[in-house]
N, C-alpha and C positions, 0 to 999 in steps of 0.2 A: 504494500500500500504506500509506504514512504517512497519507494523507488519510482512508482508511478508519478507521485507528486514532483519529485526532483527532476525526472526526465521531461515531464510535461512543462514544468516551469522553465527549464533550460531551453526547450524548443521555442516556447513563446517569447522568451527574452531574446533569442537569436533573431526571430522574425521582427520584433520591435526595434532592434538595432539596425536593421537594413536600411540603407539609403534607397530612395525611390527608384533610382536607375537599376538597382539589382533585381527588381521585380520583373524586369523584361529579359533577364538572363536565363539561360537554360538551367534546369534543375537536374538532379540525378535520376528522375523518373522519365522514362522514354516518352518523348513527345510533349512533355509538360515544361512550361516556363516556371520560374519561381512563383509567380502570381497564381498559377494553376495549382501548384502544390499547396500554397497557403490557403486557397479556397477549399481544397480537399481537407485541410486540417480543421476548417470551420465545420464541415460536414461531420468529420470524426468527433469533434467536440459535442455536436448535437446528438450523435449516436450514443456517446457516453452518458449524456444526460437522460436520454430516453431509456436506455437499458437499466440504469440505476434506479429508475422509478417504475420498472416493469417486473414486479416480483413473480416468482414461479412457485407453484405448489408441488410440481412433479419432481421426480428424482433427478439428480445431477447426471448429465450425459457427457459432458466434456470438461476438460481442465485447461490450464493456460497453454499447454502444448498442443493438445488435440483440437483446440479452437481453430487452429490454422489449417486450411486446406492447402495442399501442395500441388502445383502443376509444373510440368517440365518445360513449358513453353512461355517465353517472355510475352508480355502484352503486346498486341498488334496496334493498339490505339483506336480500334474500331468499336470498342465497347460503348454502348449508348450513354452509360453513366459518366465515363471518362470524357466523352464529347460534351456532355452537359456541363461538367465542371469547367471545361475550357471556356464555354460561352458565359457561364456565371462569372468567372474570374474577369473576363474582358468587360463585363457590364459594370464592374466597380469603377473602372477608369482611373480614379485617383487611388494610389496605393494606401494613402492614409485611411481611406474608408475600409479597406480590407484589413489593415492593421487593427483598426478600432473594432471591427466585427469579431476578429479572432480574440482580441483581448477581452471583449465583453463576454462572448459565449465560452471562450476558453477558461476564463477565471471562474465562471459558474460551474463548469465541468470539474475544475480542480477542487472547488469547495464541496461539490457533491461527493467526490471521491474521498475527501478527507472525512466526511461525515458518515460514509457508508459503513455498515457492519460487514466485515469480511466474510462472515458465515452465511449471510443472506443469499438465498438463491434468486438468480435473475435469469430472464429469458431474452435471447436475441438470435435472429437468423435460425429459428427452429432448434436452438441449442439451449440447454439449461446448465449454468455454471454458478459457482459461488461468486459473489462480488469480488472477493479477493483474487480468485483465479482470472476473472474477467479483466480486472485492472492489471494483473501481472502480464496478461497477454498483450495489453496495450503498451507495456514497456518496450516490447519489440517494435510495435508500430511507431512509437515516438522516436526510438533510436534510429531505425532505418530511415525515417523521413527527415530526421535531423541531418544524417549523412547526405541525403538527397538535397536538402536545402543548401548545404555548404559546398556541394560537389564542385562547383565552378566559381566559387567566390573566394577571393584571397583575404586572409585575415579574419575570417568569420570563426566564431567559437565552435569547437567540435562538441559532440555529445559528451555527457559526463562519463567518466571512465567506468563507474559502477554499472551504468546502463549498458555500455558496450559489453562488459563482461557477462552480465545477466542475459543479454540477447544472444551472445555467442553460445552460452550454455543451453538456451532454448533451441537454437538452431541445431546444435549437436544432438539434442534429444530427438528433434524432428528427423534428422538424418540417420539416427541410430548408430552414430559413430563419432569419435572425436576428430577434429581437424588437427593437422600437425602443430606441435607446440611452437614451432618456429614462426608460424603465422601470427601476426598481431590480431587483436580482436577486430579491429577495423578491416583488415585484409580478409579475414574470414567472412565477415558480413558482406563485403562488396563482392567477393568472388563467389561465395555460396549462393547468393541471390541473383547472380547474373548482372550485377551493376558494373562489373568489369571482368574482362577475361583473364584467366590465370596465365602467368608467364610460363615459358617452357620449363623453367626450373621449378616453379610451383606445381605444375602438372606432374612432374617427377615425384615430388614430395606427396602429392595427393594420391598417387597410385590409382587403384580401381575406383576411388571415390570421384575422380575427375570425370568419369563417364556418366555419373549420375547428376552432374550439375547442368543447369542451375536448379535450385529449389525456389520456385516462384510462389510466394505466399499470398493467400487471399482469403 
């Protein structure tokens, strides 16, 4: 729960510190500018708020790791929701409005997470999780998107080290194996999720695991 708050606060602070010109730069998400990614974060914050007030009475079906569906294919950009987010982001026009909306909804999502009982069962996307596991799953979301935010920006603050370590641990559980110890947490996350291709040397260290990449999470 605390890690959710720290990684979310760090990501929102990174967005708040961006000059307007950076919103038109590419992000680490295929086909998305920084402004598109930030608009997606607004939607994410809304999802957190909705889920935390959607209690479930049925048995838990998923945890923080099994929450994530894995695909071997990188997004094509043809998904209708992805296209909608691009149009929504463009409609803001002034980056200050997008910053304000993220700060407003994002702060509310952060407060809701701080107040949540980690043992409460919540429902989302036909899954039932404890609130604690749901928020733990979002540590991965915030950390990967923080890497996406700063992918092409010089001098931007990276994600918190503890968020990187926790997200690496979740990815290794999803993969069912550990990545080489020589890989930094950031390199594992970028290579494992297809955000960059492994070098020849890295492929050698990955061995058979290289053939299973990328793990595209959704």
